[in-house]
C-alpha positions in Angstrom: -6.6 65.7 46.3 -6.6 65.6 42.6 -3.9 62.9 42.6 -6.1 60.8 44.9 -9.0 61.1 42.6 -6.8 60.2 39.6 -5.6 57.0 41.3 -9.2 56.1 42.1 -10.2 56.6 38.5 -7.3 54.5 37.4 -8.4 51.7 39.8 -11.9 51.9 38.4 -10.6 51.6 34.9 -8.5 48.6 35.9 -11.5 47.0 37.5 -13.7 47.7 34.5 -11.0 46.3 32.2 -10.6 43.1 34.4 -14.4 42.6 34.4 -14.4 43.0 30.6 -11.7 40.4 30.3 -13.6 38.1 32.6 -16.7 38.5 30.5 -14.7 37.9 27.3 -13.2 34.7 28.7 -16.7 33.6 29.7 -18.0 34.2 26.2 -15.1 32.4 24.7 -15.6 29.4 27.0 -19.3 29.3 26.0 -18.3 29.3 22.4 -15.8 26.5 22.9 -18.5 24.5 24.7 -20.8 24.9 21.7 -18.1 23.9 19.3 -17.4 20.8 21.3 -21.1 19.9 21.5 -21.3 20.2 17.7 -18.2 18.0 17.2 -19.6 15.4 19.5 -23.0 15.4 17.7 -21.2 15.0 14.4 -19.1 12.1 15.7 -22.3 10.5 17.0 -24.0 10.7 13.7 -21.0 9.4 11.9 -20.8 6.4 14.3 -24.5 5.7 13.7 -23.9 5.6 10.0 -21.0 3.2 10.5 -23.2 0.9 12.7 -25.9 0.9 10.0 -23.4 0.0 7.3 -21.9 -2.7 9.4 -25.4 -4.2 10.2 -26.3 -4.2 6.5 -23.0 -5.8 5.6 -23.5 -8.6 8.2 -27.0 -9.3 7.0 -25.9 -9.4 3.3 -23.1 -11.9 4.3 -25.6 -14.1 6.2 -28.0 -14.1 3.3 -25.2 -15.0 0.8 -24.0 -17.9 3.0 -27.6 -19.1 3.5 -28.3 -19.0 -0.2 -25.1 -21.0 -0.9 -26.1 -23.6 1.7 -29.6 -23.9 0.3 -28.2 -24.3 -3.2 -25.7 -26.9 -2.2 -28.4 -28.9 -0.3 -30.3 -29.4 -3.5 -27.4 -31.0 -5.3 -27.5 -34.7 -5.8 -24.5 -36.8 -5.0 -23.5 -39.6 -7.3 -22.2 -42.8 -5.7 -20.0 -44.8 -7.9 -19.6 -48.5 -7.2 -17.3 -50.8 -8.9 -17.8 -54.5 -9.2 -15.5 -57.1 -10.5 -17.0 -59.8 -12.5 -15.4 -62.9 -13.9 -16.7 -64.7 -16.9 -16.4 -68.4 -17.2 -17.0 -69.6 -20.7 -17.0 -73.3 -21.5 -16.7 -74.7 -24.9 -14.6 -74.3 -28.0 -14.5 -71.0 -29.9 -16.4 -69.1 -27.2 -16.0 -65.4 -27.2 -15.7 -63.0 -24.3 -16.7 -59.4 -24.4 -15.6 -57.5 -21.3 -16.6 -54.0 -20.2 -13.5 -52.4 -21.5 -14.5 -53.4 -25.0 -11.9 -56.1 -25.4 -13.0 -59.1 -27.4 -11.1 -62.4 -27.4 -11.6 -66.1 -27.5 -11.5 -68.1 -24.3 -8.2 -69.7 -25.1 -6.4 -66.5 -26.1 -4.1 -64.4 -23.8 -4.9 -60.8 -23.4 -1.9 -58.6 -22.6 -2.4 -54.9 -21.9 0.6 -52.9 -23.0 
């Protein structure tokens, strides 16, 4: 009978050990769940920071482009027109002064060289 009782005690120990292992696994799984939750929260906060930085960067770029367009709209444009004029001078010893600064008599020949 003693042997039967020893076998029963061994089974009780095995059952107690198995229940201890099950509890340990449960505690470990809870710890892993907490770690995963913390990692997800950290990643969420980091993503929020990235979104804020991206939004600030976009707003800054829009402001720079707007300021440039405003500045450029206040610039005045210069339209250059060229006109060709011919001078007709009658008479002897008449002088012609043209825009380029050349001065010559009406009967002289002007060669640019």
